[in-house]
C-alpha positions as a printed Julia matrix, in Angstrom:
408×3 Matrix{Float64}:
 -48.09  -77.0    -2.62
 -49.48  -74.06   -0.99
 -47.94  -70.63   -2.34
 -46.36  -68.25    0.22
 -47.59  -64.85    0.59
 -45.21  -62.18    1.24
 -46.09  -59.1     3.0
 -44.61  -55.93    1.49
 -42.13  -55.58    3.7
 -40.87  -59.03    3.36
 -40.58  -58.51   -0.48
 -38.11  -55.36    0.35
 -36.12  -57.1     3.15
 -35.78  -59.94    0.92
 -34.19  -57.76   -2.14
 -32.17  -55.85    0.35
 -30.89  -59.16    1.46
 -30.1   -60.74   -1.94
 -28.53  -57.03   -2.8
 -26.43  -57.15    0.22
 -25.21  -60.59   -0.57
 -24.05  -59.8    -4.11
 -20.56  -58.62   -3.76
 -20.09  -56.7    -6.75
 -22.32  -54.19   -5.3
 -21.18  -53.49   -2.0
 -17.92  -51.73   -3.54
 -19.29  -50.68   -6.76
 -17.99  -47.55   -8.82
 -20.53  -45.73  -10.95
 -19.77  -43.08  -13.41
 -22.58  -40.55  -14.36
 -23.77  -37.05  -14.0
 -25.12  -35.51  -11.23
 -28.65  -34.15  -10.89
 -30.85  -32.76   -8.16
 -28.25  -32.14   -5.66
 -29.73  -31.45   -2.36
 -27.93  -30.63    0.97
 -30.19  -31.23    4.01
 -29.8   -29.79    7.38
 -28.78  -33.06    8.71
 -26.0   -32.72    6.56
 -26.83  -35.7     4.36
 -26.7   -35.12    0.82
 -29.21  -36.65   -1.63
 -28.68  -36.53   -5.63
 -29.47  -38.35   -8.62
 -26.52  -39.89  -10.83
 -27.57  -40.3   -14.45
 -26.61  -40.87  -18.0
 -28.46  -40.58  -21.47
 -30.57  -44.23  -20.61
 -31.16  -44.22  -16.97
 -31.08  -42.44  -13.2
 -29.86  -43.88   -9.82
 -31.1   -42.5    -6.98
 -28.08  -41.68   -4.39
 -27.45  -40.66   -0.77
 -24.06  -39.68    0.77
 -24.41  -39.55    4.53
 -23.38  -36.4     6.59
 -19.82  -38.76    7.8
 -18.69  -39.1     4.29
 -20.06  -35.68    2.96
 -17.74  -33.84    5.27
 -14.46  -35.75    3.75
 -15.54  -34.11    0.63
 -12.58  -31.24   -0.31
 -14.86  -30.02   -3.69
 -18.25  -28.36   -3.73
 -20.59  -31.11   -6.11
 -22.69  -28.77   -8.8
 -25.45  -30.32  -10.63
 -24.21  -31.44  -14.25
 -20.58  -32.2   -12.96
 -19.43  -35.62  -14.28
 -18.37  -37.52  -11.36
 -17.05  -41.18  -10.25
 -19.52  -42.22   -7.39
 -18.16  -45.24   -5.15
 -20.43  -47.12   -2.88
 -22.71  -49.5    -2.07
 -26.01  -50.31   -3.71
 -28.93  -51.64   -1.66
 -32.84  -50.94   -0.59
 -34.14  -49.03    1.83
 -37.58  -51.41    3.39
 -39.1   -48.54    3.96
 -39.76  -47.53    0.8
 -38.87  -50.54   -1.14
 -36.96  -48.34   -3.7
 -32.98  -49.18   -4.15
 -30.18  -46.48   -3.9
 -26.46  -46.33   -3.97
 -24.98  -44.97   -0.7
 -22.18  -43.29   -1.43
 -18.72  -43.01    0.68
 -16.72  -41.35   -1.86
 -17.58  -38.77   -4.79
 -14.92  -37.7    -7.2
 -15.05  -35.33  -10.57
 -14.4   -37.3   -13.7
 -11.14  -36.67  -15.19
  -9.61  -34.49  -12.67
  -8.74  -34.7    -9.13
 -11.19  -33.43   -6.46
  -8.59  -31.11   -4.59
  -8.29  -29.43   -8.51
 -11.51  -28.74   -8.58
 -11.67  -27.79   -5.13
  -9.33  -25.25   -5.99
 -10.51  -24.03   -8.82
 -13.89  -23.51   -7.2
 -12.69  -21.67   -3.97
 -10.28  -19.4    -6.49
 -13.39  -18.45   -8.73
 -15.27  -17.4    -5.4
 -12.73  -15.51   -3.95
 -11.97  -13.64   -6.83
 -15.6   -12.67   -7.46
 -15.75  -11.56   -3.67
 -12.98   -9.25   -4.82
 -10.23  -10.97   -2.64
  -7.4   -11.08   -5.14
  -8.02   -7.09   -6.38
  -4.7    -5.53   -6.55
  -6.5    -1.91   -5.06
  -6.78   -3.94   -1.71
  -2.73   -5.3    -1.46
  -0.88   -3.34    0.88
   2.87   -2.05    0.28
   5.42   -4.15    1.89
   7.87   -2.01    4.29
  11.23   -0.7     2.55
  12.91   -1.36    5.72
  11.17   -3.49    8.13
  12.4    -3.48   11.8
  10.71   -7.09   12.9
   9.9   -10.13   10.75
   7.29  -12.82   11.35
   7.51  -16.02   10.3
   4.71  -18.53   10.15
   5.72  -21.86    9.06
   6.83  -24.91   10.69
   9.54  -25.26   12.96
  11.3   -28.27   11.7
  11.13  -27.9     7.97
  14.43  -26.89    5.95
  12.23  -23.68    4.49
  12.47  -21.68    7.83
  16.17  -22.19    8.29
  17.01  -21.04    4.83
  14.72  -17.73    5.38
  16.17  -17.14    8.75
  19.97  -17.43    7.08
  19.07  -15.24    4.5
  17.69  -12.58    6.22
  20.38  -12.77    8.54
  23.2   -12.4     5.31
  21.09   -9.44    3.6
  19.95   -7.5     6.81
  21.14   -8.68    9.88
  19.2    -5.32   12.11
  15.8    -6.91   11.71
  14.61   -9.02   14.6
  13.14  -12.64   13.17
  10.17  -13.76   15.3
   9.39  -17.52   14.45
   5.55  -18.1    15.08
   5.78  -22.11   14.63
   2.54  -23.61   13.24
   1.86  -27.04   11.28
   1.95  -26.63    7.76
   0.49  -29.94    6.64
  -2.93  -32.12    7.68
  -5.98  -31.15    9.03
  -4.68  -29.19   11.8
  -2.57  -26.96    9.83
  -5.09  -24.14    8.75
  -6.6   -23.41   12.07
  -3.14  -23.1    13.17
  -2.14  -20.76   10.55
  -5.09  -18.67   11.07
  -4.24  -18.24   14.51
  -0.9   -17.16   14.12
  -1.84  -14.56   11.34
  -4.33  -13.32   13.78
  -2.0   -13.67   16.86
   0.44  -11.29   15.22
  -1.83   -8.62   14.17
  -3.35   -8.23   17.35
  -0.39   -7.96   19.37
   1.53   -6.13   16.31
   4.42   -8.5    17.07
   6.07   -7.44   13.33
   6.25   -5.08   10.4
   5.79   -7.72    7.92
   4.4   -11.34    7.99
   5.81  -14.36    6.04
   3.87  -17.62    6.08
   4.69  -20.57    4.1
   6.4   -24.15    3.55
   8.72  -25.62    1.15
   7.33  -27.76   -1.89
   5.51  -31.08   -2.27
   2.47  -32.4    -3.89
  -0.95  -30.54   -4.01
  -2.13  -32.65   -0.72
   1.0   -31.12    0.81
   0.57  -27.65    0.13
  -3.27  -28.01    0.95
  -3.27  -25.85    4.06
  -2.39  -22.74    1.78
  -5.79  -23.66   -0.67
  -7.98  -23.27    2.61
 -10.52  -20.76    2.84
  -9.62  -19.75    6.09
  -6.39  -18.95    5.52
  -7.15  -17.08    2.37
  -9.28  -14.88    4.64
  -7.04  -14.56    7.49
  -4.57  -13.47    5.26
  -6.74  -10.8     3.47
  -7.85   -9.87    6.68
  -4.65   -9.0     8.1
  -3.57   -4.94    8.69
   0.28   -6.4     8.23
   1.43   -7.0     4.89
   1.62  -10.94    4.07
   4.21  -12.21    1.75
   3.38  -15.95    0.54
   5.97  -18.44    0.08
   4.58  -22.09   -0.9
   6.49  -24.52   -2.34
   8.6   -24.07   -5.15
   8.17  -21.63   -8.69
   5.66  -23.49  -10.08
   3.38  -24.28   -7.14
   0.54  -21.8    -6.74
  -1.93  -21.77   -4.19
  -4.79  -19.57   -2.89
  -2.54  -17.88   -0.34
  -0.49  -16.14   -3.13
  -3.68  -15.01   -4.82
  -4.68  -13.36   -1.46
  -1.39  -12.27    0.28
   0.04   -8.9    -0.43
   3.0   -10.57   -2.19
   4.15  -13.93   -3.77
   7.24  -15.31   -3.44
   8.21  -18.44   -5.7
  10.24  -20.43   -3.04
  10.86  -19.3     0.67
  14.23  -18.43    0.45
  12.59  -15.63   -2.04
  10.2   -14.53    0.2
  13.06  -13.79    2.39
  14.96  -11.55   -0.13
  11.87  -10.0    -1.2
  11.2    -9.11    2.6
  14.54   -7.3     3.05
  17.01   -5.14    1.37
  20.79   -6.25    0.98
  22.96   -4.55    3.23
  25.33   -4.88    0.27
  23.09   -2.93   -1.78
  22.5    -0.68    1.26
  26.15    0.2     1.95
  27.18    0.95   -1.75
  24.31    3.05   -1.51
  25.15    5.13    1.55
  28.91    5.15   -0.09
  27.48    6.56   -3.45
  25.14    8.85   -1.41
  27.93   10.15    0.52
  30.28   11.04   -1.92
  27.8    12.48   -3.84
  26.73   14.96   -0.59
  30.62   15.5    -0.36
  30.8    16.56   -4.26
  28.11   18.69   -3.69
  29.02   20.36   -0.9
  32.45   21.05   -2.17
  30.96   22.28   -5.62
  29.09   24.45   -3.22
  31.94   25.87   -1.11
  34.04   26.32   -4.65
  31.4    28.72   -5.93
  30.97   30.71   -2.71
  34.73   31.09   -2.88
  34.57   32.28   -6.01
  32.15   34.59   -5.01
  33.74   35.91   -2.09
  36.7    36.45   -4.55
  34.55   38.54   -6.65
  32.94   40.54   -4.03
  36.65   40.9    -2.02
  37.91   42.69   -5.89
  34.81   45.22   -6.17
  36.03   48.79   -5.51
  33.69   49.58   -2.67
  35.17   46.77   -0.16
  38.8    48.08   -1.35
  37.99   52.08   -0.8
  35.03   52.14    1.76
  34.05   55.99    0.78
  34.1    55.18   -2.42
  30.43   53.84   -2.34
  29.7    57.11   -0.53
  31.54   59.31   -3.11
  29.74   57.58   -6.22
  26.44   58.23   -4.34
  27.31   61.76   -3.62
  28.15   62.63   -7.09
  24.8    60.91   -8.14
  22.96   63.25   -5.65
  24.31   65.89   -7.12
  23.63   65.24  -10.53
  20.23   64.69   -9.44
  19.96   67.74   -7.69
  20.81   69.97  -11.12
  18.49   67.93  -12.87
  16.09   68.67  -10.62
  16.88   72.29  -10.46
  17.02   72.47  -14.45
  13.46   70.85  -14.58
  11.91   72.8   -11.83
  13.37   76.2   -13.81
  11.82   74.85  -17.13
   8.53   74.3   -15.51
   8.24   77.66  -13.9
   9.22   79.24  -17.42
   6.45   77.62  -19.05
   4.05   77.96  -16.31
   5.1    81.73  -16.17
   4.56   82.16  -20.24
   1.23   80.23  -19.84
   0.2    82.82  -17.19
   1.44   85.68  -19.55
  -0.81   84.52  -22.41
  -3.97   83.87  -20.19
  -3.63   87.68  -18.67
  -3.11   89.33  -21.73
  -5.94   87.42  -23.17
  -8.17   87.93  -20.26
  -7.5    91.79  -20.43
  -8.29   91.91  -23.88
 -11.89   90.48  -22.71
 -11.88   93.26  -19.75
 -15.04   95.45  -20.34
 -13.01   98.33  -19.15
 -10.9    98.17  -22.6
 -13.72   98.45  -23.94
 -15.07  101.56  -22.25
 -11.6   103.22  -22.85
 -12.14  103.13  -26.4
 -15.06  105.32  -26.39
 -18.08  103.32  -25.37
 -20.43  103.38  -22.33
 -22.23  101.1   -19.93
 -26.03  102.09  -19.16
 -27.64  100.53  -15.67
 -30.75  100.99  -14.03
 -31.39  101.97  -10.75
 -31.18   98.44   -9.61
 -27.75   98.32  -11.35
 -29.1    95.67  -14.14
 -27.5    96.6   -17.75
 -29.88   98.17  -20.06
 -29.69   96.63  -23.64
 -33.24   98.38  -25.3
 -34.36  101.48  -25.3
 -37.9    99.89  -23.73
 -35.65   99.56  -20.43
 -35.22  103.06  -19.98
 -38.51  104.79  -20.69
 -38.7   108.97  -20.31
 -38.16  109.9   -16.76
 -36.03  106.74  -15.74
 -33.06  107.01  -13.85
 -30.08  105.58  -15.21
 -26.11  105.55  -14.4
 -23.56  105.66  -17.26
 -20.11  104.14  -16.73
 -17.58  105.77  -19.11
 -13.73  104.58  -19.77
 -13.3   107.25  -16.75
 -16.02  108.15  -13.9
 -19.81  107.82  -14.14
 -23.09  109.48  -15.13
 -26.06  109.8   -13.3
 -29.09  110.6   -15.89
 -32.63  111.25  -16.34
 -33.77  109.79  -19.51
 -35.99  112.68  -21.35
 -36.22  110.69  -24.41
 -36.32  107.03  -25.89
 -35.64  106.32  -29.64
 -35.47  103.09  -31.61
 -33.26  102.7   -33.88
 -35.94  102.94  -36.4
 -37.12  105.79  -35.45
 -33.49  107.36  -35.23
 -33.14  106.45  -39.13
 -36.23  108.44  -39.94
 -35.12  111.4   -37.75
 -31.91  111.71  -39.93
């Protein structure tokens, strides 16, 4: 019997046929670790699934990849569901992945943690970016489903606590793939047209799938970009969404959001009454103090006797005049005594006093005082001033003290 010789393509097609006919390989679930994960511009995902003993090539086409709710990463433990077959052109079998989920936890939980870490790293949760809520908002925009119980609870509480605030409902879907773009659009509309002073967005409780619209990155960024303060009110107390981290304030429930958004009119009225009482008490105290001051002033002598003030000042003026006169007399006496002493001292130093005691002053023709015999040689004309009168003389002889003593 002659042996049939196969072409390469025939072999590949035969193997593909065998694999495609095996039911176990048409919907198989494989556990492994992601490796060499790549996303191509076409939108297809290619990766290798491996365990300690082997590796399996895998591909996820764009249609299936678009359903992923988390970002696959190398090293991640996953469960891959799909079918095993051969691509005839390459002759290599691979797993065509239709579903990819993290092992041990749900894909939504992984997606939540991944987005939370990403936005936190970008600073969207930073308290420095959070805006303060208005103390007395005039208009409040509620972005939620118009059919849910949450919106009715919020409106009821807002009307009871602060009825002067105007409530504006911007109805959106809060569940399903259409919900995130509608929520984003409502937030942007409220900001563009400044329809309110404050935004409340959220919904009632539910499963993580029900609340997933508020874990959407588009919603988170719209809340972060909002110029109006935003209160996130999603689910019940244990429920936490990405919107709660980004919003300016987080409410545990939609009803709690209404309580946070506005003050309680009962408390406001009590505060106003207390303030009015304090103001009245303070004003009464001021009036009492001013009345006491008026009584004190009215009892003063200057108001009982209008001339008393003038008389008192006149007495002070007279006393001041007397003191000034006394001080002036004392000053004149001291100056006169000082003048007499200086005059006596000056008189004692006068050359006329010296001349009066028998001394004389000799001056040459130029008027200079002659202090030495050398300054008046024989024949010089000198003037001699006496205590009384003056002599004009001609020098016959000049003699020094030494010659005078020898003559004696």
